[in-house]
N, C-alpha and C positions, 0 to 999 in steps of 0.2 A: 859690280851689279849683282844683286841677289835675285835668284829666280825661284820659282815655286819648286823646282826639282830638288833643291838643297835646303829647303826651309822646314821648320817645325812650328807647331802651335798656331796661334792666331796671327794672320798677316792681312795686309791691305794691298790690293792689286794696284800697282802704279802705272803699268803699261803692258802692251802686248806687242811683241816683235814678230810680225807675220803678215801674210797677204790678206786680201779681202775674204777669201774662203775661210781661213782660220778665224779671223775676227768675227765673222758672221756665226760660225759654229759655236765659238765660246760665248758670244753675246746671247745666242739662243739658249745656252745652258745657264745663263745668268752670271757669267764671269766677265766682268768689264772693269775698267779703271775706277778706283775709289770703292770697289766692292770689298767688304770684309769677309774673309773665309777662314776656315780652320783646317789645317793640314793634319789628317789623322795618321797616315802612313806615307812613307816615300820610298819604300822598297817592296816588291819589285816594280810596282807602278805607284803613281801618286794618287792617293784617295783623299778628297777634300769634302768638307761638310759645308753646305751652303743652306742656311736655315735648317729645315728638317730633311734635306736631301743630301745623299752621299753620291759623289761623282768620282769615277775612276778615270784618270788621264794617263796617257802614255808618257814616258819620260821625255820623249822628243817634244811633245806639246808643252809639258811642264817647263822645259828649258826656255820656252818663248814667252813665259809669263813673268814679268818683272814685278817683284813684291818688296814690301817693307814690313819688317816684323813690328807688331804692335807692342807697346810697352806692357809689361806685366802689371795687371791691376793689383793694387794693394788691398789687402783685407783689412777691414776696420776692426779694432779690438773690441 
């Protein structure tokens, strides 16, 4: 299971493993299943870009966000 904590680049959120409080908090930030986000850094905290907004998440929260890496887009010649 790949989580946001150990991801790089563009990813799609597949699920969130947590209670109602965490789900509500992440939903309020715009992080929910099927949402595409970009991981900017993952040390010491995880910083993601969601549209024009950058959000810093603790590693503990990032561990609870299950993601799938998006395939690299091919450039046209």
